[in-house]
C-alpha positions in Angstrom: 0.0 0.0 0.0 1.2 3.5 -0.8 2.6 5.2 2.3 1.2 8.6 1.2 -2.3 9.8 1.5 -4.3 10.8 -1.6 -3.2 14.4 -1.1 0.5 13.4 -1.1 1.0 14.3 2.6 1.2 11.4 5.1 -1.0 11.5 8.2 1.9 10.4 10.4 5.4 11.4 9.5 8.4 10.4 11.7 11.9 11.3 10.4 15.1 10.1 12.2 13.5 10.5 15.6 15.8 9.7 18.5 15.0 9.9 22.2 17.5 9.6 25.0 16.8 9.5 28.8 19.0 9.9 31.7 18.5 7.0 34.1 19.6 7.5 37.7 20.7 4.8 40.2 23.0 4.5 43.2 25.9 4.1 40.9 25.2 7.4 39.1 23.4 8.3 35.9 23.6 6.7 32.4 22.1 7.5 29.0 19.3 5.2 27.8 18.6 5.3 24.1 14.9 4.6 23.8 14.7 5.5 20.1 17.6 5.4 17.7 16.7 7.3 14.5 13.2 6.1 13.8 11.6 6.9 10.4 8.1 5.8 9.3 4.9 7.1 7.7 1.2 6.2 7.9 -1.3 7.1 5.2 -4.9 8.3 5.4 -7.3 5.4 6.0 -4.8 2.7 6.8 -4.3 0.6 9.9 -0.6 0.9 10.7 0.7 -1.7 13.2 3.7 -1.0 15.5 5.1 -4.3 16.8 7.9 -5.0 19.2 8.8 -6.7 22.5 8.7 -5.1 25.9 11.3 -2.3 26.1 11.5 -1.9 22.3 10.5 1.8 22.4 6.9 1.5 21.2 5.4 3.5 24.1 8.0 6.2 23.7 7.2 6.6 20.0 3.5 6.9 20.8 4.2 9.6 23.4 6.3 11.5 20.8 3.3 11.4 18.4 1.0 12.6 21.1 3.4 15.4 22.0 3.8 14.1 25.6 7.5 13.5 25.0 9.8 15.6 22.8 12.3 13.8 20.7 16.0 14.4 21.4 16.5 14.8 17.7 14.6 14.3 14.5 11.1 15.3 13.4 7.6 14.0 14.1 4.5 15.5 12.4 0.8 14.7 12.4 -1.3 16.1 9.5 1.8 18.1 8.4 2.0 19.9 11.8 4.5 19.4 14.6 3.5 16.5 16.9 2.1 18.0 20.1 0.9 21.2 18.5 -2.6 22.3 19.3 -3.8 21.5 15.8 -2.2 18.0 15.9 -3.7 17.2 19.3 -7.1 18.2 18.1 -7.0 15.7 15.2 -5.9 12.7 17.4 -8.0 10.3 19.5 -6.1 8.2 22.0 -6.9 5.0 23.8 -4.2 4.2 26.4 -3.4 0.6 27.4 -5.2 1.1 30.7 -8.0 3.6 30.6 -9.2 4.5 34.1 -12.7 5.9 34.3 -14.5 6.5 37.6 -16.7 3.5 38.2 -19.7 5.7 39.2 -20.0 6.8 35.6 -22.3 5.3 33.0 -21.1 5.0 29.4 -23.1 8.0 28.5 -21.9 10.2 31.4 -18.3 9.2 30.7 -18.7 10.3 27.1 -20.2 13.5 28.3 -17.2 14.1 30.5 -14.7 13.5 27.7 -16.7 15.6 25.3 -16.5 18.5 27.7 -12.8 18.1 27.8 -12.8 18.6 24.0 -14.9 21.8 24.4 -17.9 20.2 22.7 -21.4 21.6 23.3 -24.1 19.5 25.0 -25.9 19.1 21.7 -22.7 17.9 20.0 -22.0 15.5 22.8 -25.5 14.0 22.8 -25.5 13.5 19.0 -22.0 12.1 18.9 -22.7 9.8 21.9 -25.7 8.2 20.2 -23.6 7.5 17.1 -20.6 6.1 19.0 -22.6 3.9 21.4 -24.2 2.3 18.3 -20.8 1.9 16.6 -19.2 0.1 19.6 -22.3 -1.9 20.4 -23.1 -0.4 23.8 -26.6 1.0 22.9 -29.1 -0.2 25.5 -26.3 -0.5 28.1 -25.3 3.2 28.1 -27.1 4.1 31.4 -25.6 1.2 33.5 -22.8 1.9 35.9 -19.4 0.9 34.6 -18.8 -1.5 37.5 -21.2 -3.9 35.7 -19.1 -3.7 32.4 -16.9 -6.5 31.3 -13.3 -5.7 30.2 -14.4 -6.0 26.6 -17.2 -3.5 27.1 -14.9 -1.1 28.9 -12.4 -1.3 26.0 -15.2 -0.6 23.5 -16.1 2.4 25.7 -12.5 3.4 25.5 -12.7 3.5 21.8 -15.8 5.6 22.0 -14.1 8.2 24.2 -11.2 8.4 21.8 -13.6 9.1 19.0 -15.9 11.6 20.8 -14.5 14.6 19.1 -14.4 12.9 15.7 -10.6 12.7 15.2 -9.0 11.7 11.9 -6.2 9.8 13.6 -6.8 7.2 16.2 -3.8 6.0 18.3 -4.5 2.7 20.1 -2.1 1.4 22.7 -2.6 -2.4 23.1 -6.3 -2.2 22.4 -7.0 -6.0 22.8 -4.5 -6.8 25.6 -6.1 -9.0 28.3 -9.4 -9.5 26.4 -10.9 -12.9 25.8 -11.5 -14.0 22.1 -15.0 -12.5 22.1 -13.7 -9.2 23.4 -10.9 -9.1 20.9 -13.3 -9.9 18.0 -15.6 -7.0 19.1 -12.8 -4.5 19.2 -11.4 -5.8 15.9 -14.7 -5.2 14.2 -14.9 -1.6 15.4 -11.3 -1.0 14.1 -12.3 -2.4 10.7 -15.4 -0.2 10.6 -13.4 2.9 11.5 -10.8 2.1 8.8 -13.6 1.6 6.2 -14.9 5.0 7.2 -11.5 6.6 6.3 -10.0 7.0 9.8 -6.2 6.4 10.1 -5.4 4.0 12.9 -1.9 3.7 14.5 -2.0 0.6 16.5 0.7 -0.4 19.1 0.5 -4.1 20.0 2.4 -7.2 20.8 -0.4 -9.6 19.8 0.8 -10.7 16.4 -2.4 -12.5 15.4 -4.5 -9.3 15.9 -2.0 -7.2 13.9 -1.9 -9.8 11.1 -5.7 -9.6 10.7 -6.4 -5.9 10.9 -3.3 -4.0 9.8 -2.5 -2.9 6.2 1.2 -2.2 7.0 3.4 -2.9 10.0 6.8 -1.8 11.4 8.8 -4.1 13.7 10.6 -2.1 16.5 13.4 -3.7 18.5 16.0 -2.1 20.7 14.9 1.4 19.6 15.3 0.7 15.9 13.0 -0.2 13.0 14.0 -3.7 12.0 11.6 -4.1 9.1 8.5 -2.4 7.7 5.9 -2.8 4.9 2.9 -4.9 4.2 2.8 -8.2 6.1 3.3 -10.1 2.8 6.3 -8.0 1.7 7.9 -8.1 5.2 7.7 -11.9 5.3 9.0 -12.1 1.7 12.1 -10.1 2.5 13.1 -12.5 5.3 12.8 -15.9 3.9 11.6 -18.0 0.9 8.4 -20.0 0.9 8.7 -23.7 1.8 7.1 -26.3 -0.5 6.0 -29.6 1.1 5.3 -32.6 -1.1 4.1 -36.0 0.0 5.5 -38.4 -2.6 5.0 -42.2 -3.1 8.5 -43.5 -3.5 9.0 -47.2 -3.2 11.3 -46.7 -0.2 13.6 -44.2 1.5 16.6 -45.2 -0.7 14.6 -44.3 -3.8 13.7 -41.0 -2.3 17.3 -40.2 -1.4 18.5 -41.2 -4.8 15.9 -38.9 -6.4 17.0 -36.0 -4.1 20.6 -36.5 -4.9 20.0 -36.4 -8.7 17.6 -33.4 -8.4 20.0 -31.5 -6.2 22.8 -31.9 -8.8 20.7 -30.4 -11.6 18.7 -27.9 -9.5 20.8 -27.0 -6.4 18.9 -23.7 -5.9 15.7 -25.7 -5.0 17.3 -27.0 -1.8 15.4 -30.3 -1.9 15.6 -32.7 1.0 13.6 -35.1 3.2 11.5 -33.5 5.9 13.3 -34.0 9.2 9.9 -34.0 10.9 8.9 -37.2 9.2 6.3 -38.2 6.6 2.8 -39.5 6.5 2.5 -43.3 6.3 3.1 -44.7 2.8 4.8 -41.5 1.5 8.1 -39.6 1.8 7.8 -35.9 2.4 10.1 -33.7 0.4 10.8 -30.1 1.3 12.3 -27.3 -0.7 12.6 -23.5 -0.5 11.1 -21.5 -3.3 11.0 -17.8 -4.2 8.5 -18.0 -7.0 5.8 -20.2 -8.6 8.2 -21.3 -11.3 10.3 -23.1 -8.6 7.2 -25.0 -7.4 6.5 -26.1 -10.9 10.1 -27.3 -11.4 9.9 -29.5 -8.3 6.6 -31.0 -9.4 8.0 -31.6 -12.9 11.0 -33.3 -11.5 8.9 -35.6 -9.3 6.5 -36.5 -12.1 9.4 -37.1 -14.5 10.6 -39.8 -12.1 7.3 -41.6 -12.5 6.1 -41.3 -8.9 2.8 -39.9 -7.6 2.3 -36.8 -5.5 -0.5 -37.2 -2.9 -0.2 -33.7 -1.4 1.4 -30.4 -2.1 1.5 -27.4 0.3 3.3 -24.1 0.0 4.0 -22.7 3.4 4.6 -18.9 3.5 6.4 -17.3 6.5 3.9 -16.0 9.0 4.1 -12.6 10.7 5.3 -14.5 13.8 8.1 -16.1 11.9 9.2 -12.8 10.5 8.8 -11.0 13.9 10.9 -13.6 15.8 13.6 -13.5 13.1 13.8 -9.7 13.2 13.7 -9.4 17.0 16.2 -12.3 17.3 18.7 -10.4 15.1 18.3 -7.3 17.3 18.9 -9.4 20.4 22.1 -10.9 18.9 23.4 -7.5 18.0 22.7 -6.1 21.4 24.6 -9.0 23.0 27.5 -8.5 20.6 27.2 -12.0 19.2 
């Protein structure tokens, strides 16, 4: 997906942002580099996922975008204006990881409270509250005290408060953390509706499955640096080739090994071998790494030319989890000096 909006200006623009803190202890102070020259962009209407392990710098980057923290160096802009400016803040809705709302509130009174903080009139708040309570599925429960709400309901209310002033950018910090599958599904549906309505969503999360489902593009942050970014398919493709698995009916293992030896001599780039994890009964499973469909066709042609049958063929593409672990693993190795 194009990283620019239709007007040519990205909604979120981060350029070489670094942030250093002074950390004090009994042994004195030391400099902690939370961010080390981060650059990324998010376009209008996309769901941009920020991934990373604990301590990667995700929360610091979110605080920079909100204007809560100023970068030590570099630039951060929202809608073409400096992050933290009055204009930029007015265009952002924020859902923190833990939203604390007084338990005596109802959903409707909570929205009234947040609407007043945004200098909205009573008429604007009432109209917007009706729309949002329907959007997040809390209509009919809006006058109950929040102490009766489940965590999923509270999280959906959190989305509603972030949207009360109708922002164009929604920053979500771990929006599904701690929710059960039903709660995660409810929040995910709301995010999908907001994206379809043209809202830009910047989502900070460590739940890979959620990011894989809802995000159009992602960036993997580790040790304060971007280790990879792009669409999930592109990011996975940059890290490793696809793996093709074939269940083939050779007479015995020796015949399978003989075939692999011959095929490897003529096509060493296919990396053919026997699956070390074993094979289904009556077959021998071949594995090979492929970068394009032509390579899959080559493997099939080689097997069929040998006069044996293929009972199953699967092409396994690297998942977001595979890619994430590889990128974060590289960062860990670099930090340890190995």
